TORMI-558628 format. One line per field, with one value per atom (N, C-alpha, C, O): residue in three letters; atom name; x, y, z negated. Coordinates in steps of 0.02 Angstrom, whole numbers, plus 50000, padded with zeros to 5 digits. Layout:
! residues N
type: (ALA	...) .
atom: (CA	...) .
east: (X	...) .
north: (Y	...) .
up: (Z	...) .
***
This chain:
! residues 197
type: (UNK	UNK	UNK	UNK	UNK	UNK	UNK	UNK	UNK	UNK	UNK	UNK	UNK	UNK	UNK	UNK	UNK	UNK	UNK	UNK	UNK	UNK	UNK	UNK	UNK	UNK	UNK	UNK	UNK	UNK	UNK	UNK	UNK	UNK	UNK	UNK	UNK	UNK	UNK	UNK	UNK	UNK	UNK	UNK	UNK	UNK	UNK	UNK	UNK	UNK	UNK	UNK	UNK	UNK	UNK	UNK	UNK	UNK	UNK	UNK	UNK	UNK	UNK	UNK	UNK	UNK	UNK	UNK	UNK	UNK	UNK	UNK	UNK	UNK	UNK	UNK	UNK	UNK	UNK	UNK	UNK	UNK	UNK	UNK	UNK	UNK	UNK	UNK	UNK	UNK	UNK	UNK	UNK	UNK	UNK	UNK	UNK	UNK	UNK	UNK	UNK	UNK	UNK	UNK	UNK	UNK	UNK	UNK	UNK	UNK	UNK	UNK	UNK	UNK	UNK	UNK	UNK	UNK	UNK	UNK	UNK	UNK	UNK	UNK	UNK	UNK	UNK	UNK	UNK	UNK	UNK	UNK	UNK	UNK	UNK	UNK	UNK	UNK	UNK	UNK	UNK	UNK	UNK	UNK	UNK	UNK	UNK	UNK	UNK	UNK	UNK	UNK	UNK	UNK	UNK	UNK	UNK	UNK	UNK	UNK	UNK	UNK	UNK	UNK	UNK	UNK	UNK	UNK	UNK	UNK	UNK	UNK	UNK	UNK	UNK	UNK	UNK	UNK	UNK	UNK	UNK	UNK	UNK	UNK	UNK	UNK	UNK	UNK	UNK	UNK	UNK	UNK	UNK	UNK	UNK	UNK	UNK	UNK	UNK	UNK	UNK	UNK	UNK	UNK	UNK	UNK	UNK	UNK	UNK	UNK	UNK	UNK	UNK	UNK	UNK	UNK	UNK	UNK	UNK	UNK	UNK	UNK	UNK	UNK	UNK	UNK	UNK	UNK	UNK	UNK	UNK	UNK	UNK	UNK	UNK	UNK	UNK	UNK	UNK	UNK	UNK	UNK	UNK	UNK	UNK	UNK	UNK	UNK	UNK	UNK	UNK	UNK	UNK	UNK	UNK	UNK	UNK	UNK	UNK	UNK	UNK	UNK	UNK	UNK	UNK	UNK	UNK	UNK	UNK	UNK	UNK	UNK	UNK	UNK	UNK	UNK	UNK	UNK	UNK	UNK	UNK	UNK	UNK	UNK	UNK	UNK	UNK	UNK	UNK	UNK	UNK	UNK	UNK	UNK	UNK	UNK	UNK	UNK	UNK	UNK	UNK	UNK	UNK	UNK	UNK	UNK	UNK	UNK	UNK	UNK	UNK	UNK	UNK	UNK	UNK	UNK	UNK	UNK	UNK	UNK	UNK	UNK	UNK	UNK	UNK	UNK	UNK	UNK	UNK	UNK	UNK	UNK	UNK	UNK	UNK	UNK	UNK	UNK	UNK	UNK	UNK	UNK	UNK	UNK	UNK	UNK	UNK	UNK	UNK	UNK	UNK	UNK	UNK	UNK	UNK	UNK	UNK	UNK	UNK	UNK	UNK	UNK	UNK	UNK	UNK	UNK	UNK	UNK	UNK	UNK	UNK	UNK	UNK	UNK	UNK	UNK	UNK	UNK	UNK	UNK	UNK	UNK	UNK	UNK	UNK	UNK	UNK	UNK	UNK	UNK	UNK	UNK	UNK	UNK	UNK	UNK	UNK	UNK	UNK	UNK	UNK	UNK	UNK	UNK	UNK	UNK	UNK	UNK	UNK	UNK	UNK	UNK	UNK	UNK	UNK	UNK	UNK	UNK	UNK	UNK	UNK	UNK	UNK	UNK	UNK	UNK	UNK	UNK	UNK	UNK	UNK	UNK	UNK	UNK	UNK	UNK	UNK	UNK	UNK	UNK	UNK	UNK	UNK	UNK	UNK	UNK	UNK	UNK	UNK	UNK	UNK	UNK	UNK	UNK	UNK	UNK	UNK	UNK	UNK	UNK	UNK	UNK	UNK	UNK	UNK	UNK	UNK	UNK	UNK	UNK	UNK	UNK	UNK	UNK	UNK	UNK	UNK	UNK	UNK	UNK	UNK	UNK	UNK	UNK	UNK	UNK	UNK	UNK	UNK	UNK	UNK	UNK	UNK	UNK	UNK	UNK	UNK	UNK	UNK	UNK	UNK	UNK	UNK	UNK	UNK	UNK	UNK	UNK	UNK	UNK	UNK	UNK	UNK	UNK	UNK	UNK	UNK	UNK	UNK	UNK	UNK	UNK	UNK	UNK	UNK	UNK	UNK	UNK	UNK	UNK	UNK	UNK	UNK	UNK	UNK	UNK	UNK	UNK	UNK	UNK	UNK	UNK	UNK	UNK	UNK	UNK	UNK	UNK	UNK	UNK	UNK	UNK	UNK	UNK	UNK	UNK	UNK	UNK	UNK	UNK	UNK	UNK	UNK	UNK	UNK	UNK	UNK	UNK	UNK	UNK	UNK	UNK	UNK	UNK	UNK	UNK	UNK	UNK	UNK	UNK	UNK	UNK	UNK	UNK	UNK	UNK	UNK	UNK	UNK	UNK	UNK	UNK	UNK	UNK	UNK	UNK	UNK	UNK	UNK	UNK	UNK	UNK	UNK	UNK	UNK	UNK	UNK	UNK	UNK	UNK	UNK	UNK	UNK	UNK	UNK	UNK	UNK	UNK	UNK	UNK	UNK	UNK	UNK	UNK	UNK	UNK	UNK	UNK	UNK	UNK	UNK	UNK	UNK	UNK	UNK	UNK	UNK	UNK	UNK	UNK	UNK	UNK	UNK	UNK	UNK	UNK	UNK	UNK	UNK	UNK	UNK	UNK	UNK	UNK	UNK	UNK	UNK	UNK	UNK	UNK	UNK	UNK	UNK	UNK	UNK	UNK	UNK	UNK	UNK	UNK	UNK	UNK	UNK	UNK	UNK	UNK	UNK	UNK	UNK	UNK	UNK	UNK	UNK	UNK	UNK	UNK	UNK	UNK	UNK	UNK	UNK	UNK	UNK	UNK	UNK	UNK	UNK	UNK	UNK	UNK	UNK	UNK	UNK	UNK	UNK	UNK	UNK	UNK	UNK	UNK	UNK	UNK	UNK	UNK	UNK	UNK	UNK	UNK	UNK	UNK	UNK	UNK	UNK	UNK	UNK	UNK	UNK	UNK	UNK	UNK	UNK	UNK	UNK	UNK	UNK	UNK	UNK	UNK	UNK	UNK	UNK	UNK	UNK	UNK	UNK	UNK	UNK	UNK	UNK	UNK	UNK	UNK	UNK	UNK	UNK	UNK	UNK	UNK	UNK	UNK	UNK	UNK	UNK	UNK	UNK	UNK	UNK	UNK	UNK	UNK	UNK	UNK	UNK	UNK	UNK	UNK	UNK	UNK	UNK	UNK	UNK	UNK	UNK	UNK	UNK	UNK	UNK	UNK) .
atom: (N	CA	C	O	N	CA	C	O	N	CA	C	O	N	CA	C	O	N	CA	C	O	N	CA	C	O	N	CA	C	O	N	CA	C	O	N	CA	C	O	N	CA	C	O	N	CA	C	O	N	CA	C	O	N	CA	C	O	N	CA	C	O	N	CA	C	O	N	CA	C	O	N	CA	C	O	N	CA	C	O	N	CA	C	O	N	CA	C	O	N	CA	C	O	N	CA	C	O	N	CA	C	O	N	CA	C	O	N	CA	C	O	N	CA	C	O	N	CA	C	O	N	CA	C	O	N	CA	C	O	N	CA	C	O	N	CA	C	O	N	CA	C	O	N	CA	C	O	N	CA	C	O	N	CA	C	O	N	CA	C	O	N	CA	C	O	N	CA	C	O	N	CA	C	O	N	CA	C	O	N	CA	C	O	N	CA	C	O	N	CA	C	O	N	CA	C	O	N	CA	C	O	N	CA	C	O	N	CA	C	O	N	CA	C	O	N	CA	C	O	N	CA	C	O	N	CA	C	O	N	CA	C	O	N	CA	C	O	N	CA	C	O	N	CA	C	O	N	CA	C	O	N	CA	C	O	N	CA	C	O	N	CA	C	O	N	CA	C	O	N	CA	C	O	N	CA	C	O	N	CA	C	O	N	CA	C	O	N	CA	C	O	N	CA	C	O	N	CA	C	O	N	CA	C	O	N	CA	C	O	N	CA	C	O	N	CA	C	O	N	CA	C	O	N	CA	C	O	N	CA	C	O	N	CA	C	O	N	CA	C	O	N	CA	C	O	N	CA	C	O	N	CA	C	O	N	CA	C	O	N	CA	C	O	N	CA	C	O	N	CA	C	O	N	CA	C	O	N	CA	C	O	N	CA	C	O	N	CA	C	O	N	CA	C	O	N	CA	C	O	N	CA	C	O	N	CA	C	O	N	CA	C	O	N	CA	C	O	N	CA	C	O	N	CA	C	O	N	CA	C	O	N	CA	C	O	N	CA	C	O	N	CA	C	O	N	CA	C	O	N	CA	C	O	N	CA	C	O	N	CA	C	O	N	CA	C	O	N	CA	C	O	N	CA	C	O	N	CA	C	O	N	CA	C	O	N	CA	C	O	N	CA	C	O	N	CA	C	O	N	CA	C	O	N	CA	C	O	N	CA	C	O	N	CA	C	O	N	CA	C	O	N	CA	C	O	N	CA	C	O	N	CA	C	O	N	CA	C	O	N	CA	C	O	N	CA	C	O	N	CA	C	O	N	CA	C	O	N	CA	C	O	N	CA	C	O	N	CA	C	O	N	CA	C	O	N	CA	C	O	N	CA	C	O	N	CA	C	O	N	CA	C	O	N	CA	C	O	N	CA	C	O	N	CA	C	O	N	CA	C	O	N	CA	C	O	N	CA	C	O	N	CA	C	O	N	CA	C	O	N	CA	C	O	N	CA	C	O	N	CA	C	O	N	CA	C	O	N	CA	C	O	N	CA	C	O	N	CA	C	O	N	CA	C	O	N	CA	C	O	N	CA	C	O	N	CA	C	O	N	CA	C	O	N	CA	C	O	N	CA	C	O	N	CA	C	O	N	CA	C	O	N	CA	C	O	N	CA	C	O	N	CA	C	O	N	CA	C	O	N	CA	C	O	N	CA	C	O	N	CA	C	O	N	CA	C	O	N	CA	C	O	N	CA	C	O	N	CA	C	O	N	CA	C	O	N	CA	C	O	N	CA	C	O	N	CA	C	O	N	CA	C	O	N	CA	C	O	N	CA	C	O	N	CA	C	O	N	CA	C	O	N	CA	C	O	N	CA	C	O	N	CA	C	O	N	CA	C	O	N	CA	C	O	N	CA	C	O	N	CA	C	O	N	CA	C	O	N	CA	C	O	N	CA	C	O	N	CA	C	O	N	CA	C	O	N	CA	C	O	N	CA	C	O	N	CA	C	O	N	CA	C	O	N	CA	C	O	N	CA	C	O	N	CA	C	O	N	CA	C	O	N	CA	C	O) .
east: (52268	52316	52235	52185	52236	52221	52196	52245	52146	52187	52138	52149	52074	52030	52001	51996	51978	51965	51910	51928	51852	51801	51763	51705	51763	51746	51742	51740	51740	51744	51827	51874	51833	51896	51919	51896	51940	51958	52021	52017	52066	52119	52146	52147	52166	52215	52259	52240	52322	52395	52403	52379	52434	52469	52523	52569	52508	52537	52516	52545	52462	52442	52388	52368	52336	52252	52242	52285	52165	52140	52091	52051	52090	52031	51996	52036	51919	51873	51838	51788	51848	51816	51778	51812	51693	51661	51743	51779	51760	51771	51844	51853	51888	51958	51976	51950	52026	52062	52113	52150	52134	52177	52231	52212	52301	52335	52361	52402	52343	52373	52382	52355	52453	52490	52461	52441	52463	52437	52496	52551	52468	52500	52468	52413	52504	52473	52406	52356	52404	52341	52265	52211	52291	52253	52216	52157	52275	52266	52210	52165	52215	52166	52119	52083	52109	52035	51990	51939	52031	51999	51922	51926	51869	51839	51851	51890	51807	51829	51832	51816	51864	51845	51774	51732	51754	51711	51653	51597	51679	51660	51678	51694	51672	51681	51730	51744	51761	51832	51820	51784	51851	51827	51923	51942	51952	52022	52042	52042	52074	52099	52201	52243	52188	52243	52293	52281	52366	52422	52427	52441	52422	52459	52522	52537	52586	52650	52696	52714	52710	52707	52808	52835	52839	52919	52906	52847	52969	52979	52938	52911	52964	52980	52918	52887	52848	52807	52761	52786	52682	52657	52642	52655	52617	52589	52533	52525	52511	52444	52462	52490	52473	52454	52391	52366	52356	52299	52316	52364	52271	52269	52172	52126	52172	52104	52067	52016	52131	52085	52132	52190	52119	52152	52233	52288	52224	52246	52308	52362	52307	52356	52384	52439	52347	52392	52424	52451	52439	52469	52527	52582	52489	52576	52628	52688	52603	52648	52688	52739	52628	52679	52742	52800	52721	52777	52823	52871	52820	52858	52891	52942	52877	52899	52949	52991	52932	52983	53042	53097	53042	53093	53161	53148	53216	53279	53295	53336	53275	53301	53234	53243	53154	53145	53084	53051	53087	53024	52951	52944	52920	52860	52833	52772	52897	52872	52908	52906	52959	52982	52916	52901	52895	52834	52797	52788	52769	52722	52740	52702	52814	52829	52832	52775	52877	52854	52756	52744	52722	52662	52632	52592	52659	52673	52692	52672	52718	52767	52744	52758	52696	52678	52578	52549	52565	52508	52528	52579	52477	52490	52513	52571	52439	52426	52509	52555	52511	52577	52649	52686	52646	52711	52719	52772	52646	52653	52665	52685	52653	52672	52760	52790	52772	52871	52872	52878	52864	52888	52895	52946	52833	52833	52861	52896	52850	52905	52967	53006	53000	53073	53109	53163	53046	53065	53105	53082	53166	53188	53208	53224	53201	53183	53149	53166	53079	53027	53004	52961	53038	53068	53129	53119	53153	53215	53183	53187	53154	53099	53050	52995	53050	52987	53032	53087	53038	53068	53091	53060	53139	53158	53202	53228	53192	53203	53256	53250	53302	53408	53398	53357	53472	53442	53472	53447	53532	53531	53466	53460	53408	53358	53307	53252	53301	53261	53295	53256	53367	53373	53347	53312	53376	53341	53249	53216	53237	53166	53116	53058	53153	53154	53159	53120	53234	53242	53209	53200	53178	53149	53065	53035	53035	52982	52924	52864	52980	52970	52923	52882	52958	52894	52833	52783	52843	52768	52718	52671	52719	52688	52683	52633	52753	52771	52692	52696	52632	52554	52540	52489	52542	52480	52480	52514	52431	52423	52447	52487	52448	52473	52417	52436	52375	52305	52279	52311	52233	52193	52160	52133	52170	52139	52179	52151	52260	52306	52283	52251	52273	52223	52171	52173	52135	52095	52111	52074	52186	52202	52225	52266	52232	52252	52320	52354	52346	52400	52402	52440	52349	52318	52305	52349	52263	52254	52301	52287	52368	52443	52445	52433	52469	52481	52443	52460	52398	52367	52373	52332	52395	52401	52478	52507	52501	52574	52604	52658	52546	52548	52531	52557	52470	52455	52495	52495	52531	52600	52630	52638	52657	52703	52689	52722	52634	52607	52590	52574	52592	52597	52650	52675	52684	52780	52794	52813	52793	52819	52794	52821	52736	52703	52710	52681	52777	52831	52809	52841	52753	52695	52764	52810	52753	52800	52807	52809	52811	52819	52761	52714	52771	52737	52677	52629	52675	52622	52562	52509	52605	52557	52536	52480	52571	52536	52491	52460	52502	52442	52374	52327	52362	52337	52258	52201	52304	52290	52242	52188	52302	52238	52187	52146	52168	52129	52070	52016	52104	52044	52023	51965	52064	52050	51989	51937	52010	51964	51891	51838	51912	51853	51784	51723	51822	51795	51796	51753	51843	51874	51893	51887	51913	51928	51942	51945	51955	51982	52051	52062	52095	52153	52145	52160	52117	52079	52060	52095	52002	51955	51988	51962	52037	52104	52122	52070	52170	52211	52177	52207	52106	52074	52074	52097	52049	52025	52062	52051	52124	52203	52210	52205	52226	52236	52189	52208	52157	52066	52121	52173	52100	52130	52192	52197	52244	52294	52313	52352	52281	52251	52243	52260	52211	52185	52227	52205) .
north: (43425	43396	43369	43405	43339	43307	43360	43388	43380	43429	43397	43409	43349	43329	43259	43241	43212	43148	43110	43063	43120	43084	43019	43038	42954	42885	42860	42877	42791	42714	42695	42700	42677	42651	42585	42540	42570	42491	42447	42386	42481	42463	42515	42572	42509	42546	42498	42441	42508	42496	42562	42614	42558	42621	42658	42627	42732	42760	42777	42817	42740	42705	42693	42657	42714	42681	42678	42688	42661	42640	42650	42622	42712	42760	42722	42711	42687	42673	42751	42759	42791	42824	42808	42817	42779	42734	42690	42715	42644	42599	42638	42640	42664	42688	42699	42743	42658	42667	42717	42716	42761	42788	42775	42776	42765	42759	42818	42857	42821	42894	42879	42851	42923	42914	42966	43023	42939	42981	42983	42956	43018	43029	42987	42966	42964	42925	42950	42921	43004	43011	43047	43067	43041	43026	42954	42941	42910	42838	42818	42777	42849	42818	42857	42860	42897	42922	42906	42935	42827	42827	42765	42740	42745	42710	42647	42645	42575	42523	42535	42587	42466	42454	42456	42432	42484	42504	42562	42565	42599	42651	42727	42720	42789	42832	42864	42853	42897	42935	43006	43016	43064	43100	43156	43163	43177	43212	43248	43236	43328	43364	43317	43283	43350	43307	43344	43405	43321	43351	43317	43260	43319	43303	43315	43374	43257	43273	43227	43168	43285	43250	43264	43319	43204	43204	43183	43181	43155	43159	43074	43054	43045	42956	42968	42940	42999	42957	43017	43067	42998	43044	43022	42963	43055	43027	43078	43139	43038	43077	43086	43034	43144	43140	43175	43222	43135	43141	43173	43160	43208	43250	43275	43289	43272	43290	43342	43337	43406	43446	43498	43484	43569	43628	43641	43652	43636	43665	43617	43644	43569	43508	43501	43483	43515	43509	43574	43561	43631	43673	43692	43720	43665	43651	43595	43609	43538	43489	43515	43496	43577	43629	43669	43675	43686	43726	43701	43722	43609	43578	43551	43520	43552	43520	43590	43586	43634	43713	43700	43721	43679	43691	43633	43573	43652	43623	43549	43546	43501	43426	43399	43342	43405	43390	43390	43434	43299	43298	43265	43245	43269	43257	43196	43187	43128	43083	43052	43003	43161	43149	43212	43226	43230	43260	43238	43257	43186	43130	43114	43115	43094	43060	43124	43129	43193	43226	43266	43308	43255	43246	43179	43176	43145	43073	43061	43015	43092	43107	43158	43158	43204	43270	43297	43309	43295	43348	43412	43447	43417	43480	43526	43547	43552	43613	43609	43649	43563	43549	43586	43627	43538	43568	43642	43667	43684	43741	43784	43842	43762	43794	43789	43828	43723	43707	43759	43812	43759	43803	43887	43921	43905	43976	43988	44038	43941	43936	43925	43956	43905	43876	43839	43843	43785	43734	43664	43624	43678	43650	43563	43515	43565	43492	43462	43405	43482	43453	43431	43387	43472	43448	43384	43329	43394	43320	43255	43202	43278	43213	43204	43201	43200	43185	43131	43158	43063	43031	43056	43072	43050	43066	43159	43181	43191	43243	43248	43231	43263	43276	43358	43404	43340	43441	43493	43548	43458	43512	43549	43606	43476	43492	43509	43488	43529	43538	43634	43678	43648	43713	43746	43791	43709	43731	43750	43799	43684	43684	43758	43770	43796	43850	43928	43971	43909	43952	43985	44046	43925	43948	43957	43991	43920	43934	43968	43980	43976	44006	44094	44126	44100	44165	44162	44192	44104	44065	44051	44016	44084	44041	44094	44104	44135	44198	44230	44280	44219	44266	44205	44208	44159	44098	44105	44083	44140	44140	44092	44063	44074	44041	44016	43958	44012	43992	43943	43934	43914	43858	43879	43840	43955	43964	43946	43942	43928	43907	43872	43888	43812	43744	43783	43758	43839	43840	43874	43865	43920	43929	43906	43869	43895	43881	43887	43894	43885	43919	43992	44041	43975	44041	44082	44125	44088	44121	44165	44218	44113	44144	44198	44250	44183	44225	44286	44338	44278	44360	44366	44324	44387	44387	44405	44449	44361	44393	44460	44490	44470	44530	44596	44652	44565	44602	44652	44713	44600	44637	44685	44740	44644	44676	44747	44791	44759	44819	44862	44920	44841	44896	44899	44955	44853	44890	44929	44986	44918	44961	45055	45107	45042	45107	45139	45189	45080	45121	45094	45112	45047	45034	44974	44950	44966	44925	44848	44837	44802	44729	44699	44669	44715	44654	44677	44641	44753	44815	44776	44750	44788	44766	44663	44637	44644	44577	44546	44492	44609	44594	44616	44578	44680	44713	44690	44703	44635	44625	44560	44543	44523	44445	44470	44426	44542	44559	44556	44526	44610	44629	44542	44527	44496	44430	44397	44381	44387	44365	44380	44349	44448	44486	44449	44452	44418	44383	44436	44428	44484	44503	44453	44392	44479	44398	44418	44375	44499	44519	44559	44578	44566	44619	44668	44672	44711	44769	44788	44825	44754	44778	44741	44746	44706	44695	44749	44782	44788	44830	44880	44894	44920	44964	44953	44992	44905	44910	44918	44946	44861	44886	44959	44992	44987	45061	45098	45153	45085	45121	45094	45124	45038	45014	45063	45096	45047	45076	45139	45152	45194	45280	45293	45351	45256	45266	45308	45320) .
up: (53330	53256	53197	53197	53178	53127	53074	53049	53053	52988	52909	52849	52947	52883	52900	52959	52840	52890	52857	52822	52862	52832	52839	52851	52839	52824	52785	52726	52820	52774	52752	52792	52690	52678	52708	52673	52740	52757	52711	52701	52693	52677	52625	52648	52568	52495	52491	52505	52472	52419	52393	52417	52349	52318	52372	52399	52384	52436	52513	52551	52526	52590	52591	52544	52643	52657	52725	52769	52734	52816	52803	52767	52846	52850	52898	52944	52915	52985	52999	52964	53029	53082	53148	53199	53160	53206	53222	53265	53196	53229	53254	53315	53215	53232	53169	53135	53146	53101	53088	53137	53045	53039	52957	52898	52985	52919	52880	52904	52838	52787	52727	52680	52751	52674	52617	52627	52574	52501	52440	52440	52396	52338	52300	52317	52227	52200	52189	52211	52156	52099	52149	52128	52215	52261	52273	52285	52267	52279	52210	52222	52132	52088	52085	52035	52143	52142	52191	52210	52218	52277	52258	52201	52294	52284	52321	52369	52291	52328	52391	52420	52421	52489	52511	52473	52575	52593	52582	52608	52543	52507	52558	52617	52530	52569	52552	52493	52576	52604	52626	52675	52587	52624	52589	52531	52643	52644	52682	52742	52642	52690	52706	52677	52773	52837	52839	52837	52844	52867	52924	52907	52998	53043	53043	53050	53033	53044	53091	53088	53141	53248	53238	53232	53238	53274	53330	53348	53380	53432	53467	53518	53386	53368	53340	53385	53280	53273	53229	53202	53228	53221	53155	53146	53102	53012	52977	52969	52967	52916	52877	52859	52822	52748	52729	52760	52652	52672	52586	52551	52573	52475	52452	52491	52409	52357	52410	52443	52398	52430	52451	52437	52489	52527	52472	52498	52398	52348	52337	52322	52342	52358	52427	52446	52450	52548	52559	52613	52548	52535	52502	52508	52465	52389	52443	52447	52481	52487	52567	52594	52589	52647	52610	52630	52566	52533	52536	52569	52477	52483	52538	52523	52593	52638	52679	52725	52652	52703	52640	52658	52589	52589	52601	52608	52603	52636	52612	52567	52631	52582	52587	52568	52605	52584	52640	52668	52644	52726	52678	52620	52719	52715	52679	52679	52633	52636	52550	52513	52557	52484	52448	52390	52499	52477	52433	52375	52472	52436	52377	52329	52376	52313	52276	52253	52252	52200	52207	52164	52238	52214	52165	52117	52191	52156	52085	52050	52075	52017	51950	51890	52000	51957	51986	52039	51928	51958	52014	52012	52059	52080	52045	52044	51998	51957	51917	51929	51878	51843	51859	51832	51932	52007	51992	51973	52004	52023	51968	51977	51911	51864	51817	51780	51843	51840	51873	51843	51963	51971	51957	51949	51958	51913	51862	51852	51821	51753	51793	51757	51837	51824	51782	51754	51789	51712	51770	51811	51744	51802	51771	51806	51702	51661	51678	51691	51691	51705	51767	51770	51840	51887	51893	51919	51881	51843	51846	51878	51804	51778	51824	51797	51882	51941	51964	51968	51982	52014	52105	52156	52090	52163	52178	52229	52114	52121	52085	52026	52101	52066	52036	52037	52004	51954	52036	52046	52093	52140	52181	52203	52181	52242	52174	52193	52123	52083	52076	52061	52091	52089	52153	52176	52163	52249	52260	52278	52239	52251	52196	52210	52141	52096	52154	52173	52164	52231	52261	52260	52304	52356	52353	52394	52299	52286	52236	52243	52175	52127	52137	52105	52193	52212	52240	52222	52310	52305	52256	52275	52167	52135	52080	52047	52071	52016	52008	51972	52027	52004	51997	52031	51984	51970	51859	51812	51865	51771	51731	51768	51695	51641	51610	51616	51587	51571	51617	51669	51607	51626	51698	51737	51707	51772	51823	51877	51821	51881	51895	51945	51879	51912	51996	52052	51980	51980	52075	52123	52074	52134	52181	52155	52251	52286	52294	52244	52345	52374	52418	52417	52452	52475	52422	52419	52379	52349	52280	52252	52269	52270	52289	52260	52366	52415	52413	52439	52386	52404	52330	52312	52285	52224	52221	52189	52261	52299	52322	52315	52353	52415	52370	52369	52331	52300	52250	52247	52209	52177	52189	52163	52258	52298	52309	52281	52354	52356	52292	52302	52231	52169	52166	52167	52162	52151	52214	52202	52260	52327	52319	52338	52283	52273	52207	52185	52163	52111	52056	52007	52043	51988	51956	51990	51900	51882	51879	51818	51904	51929	51887	51914	51785	51756	51746	51734	51750	51736	51779	51762	51856	51930	51911	51917	51899	51884	51814	51810	51753	51725	51741	51728	51772	51806	51832	51815	51903	51947	51940	51966	51877	51855	51812	51802	51775	51768	51802	51797	51852	51938	51943	51927	51960	51992	51959	51988	51865	51812	51818	51809	51838	51840	51915	51909	51974	52015	52086	52130	52093	52133	52208	52203	52266	52300	52368	52411	52384	52442	52415	52357	52471	52451	52406	52347	52451	52481	52398	52363	52379	52307	52253	52198	52257	52233	52231	52232	52228	52262	52221	52170	52232	52253	52137	52095	52130	52085	52004	51950	52046	52005	52000	51948	52077	52061	52010	51990	51999	51961	51903	51889	51874	51811	51780	51728	51849	51800	51787	51741	51839	51832	51794	51783	51741	51685	51635	51579) .
***
């Protein structure tokens, strides 16, 4: 399984590149935002990669960072979204804007993405909204990866299971994370300390 590629950019067209790694050319499908950030032919590139294997094909999909890759993987988990449509979706909206639209249930924004109709937008919101519900609405949202979002979701769930209201739990957990806490245990300890005041 190929998870990361660094090499020389050998070819590029919108949506697709070839990266030369020690004489071997890897064809990688990419969203347009990655394409626009590429160097000239012959320049160095480094991408996070998802290897998609089916019985009749093996394809590589490339991303600027791990957060974008995780959002791609969440998209492909939605019924009716394959890897090529997921790449098209990420080409039509920046990953952090997509995360915010899903979190906020903004169907109008999602339908504005080429290839996404009303029914698919509804399905995306239903299946993915909870995955992004703990993303802060402020600018910090773009700095959170999908794994960070899962951590925050786990912390909120733990506090709700202890009997705290969801809104109160989310507000306290966001405040704790802004202060730099990174582990689930520390986030919960500090949030419980705050809520016990």
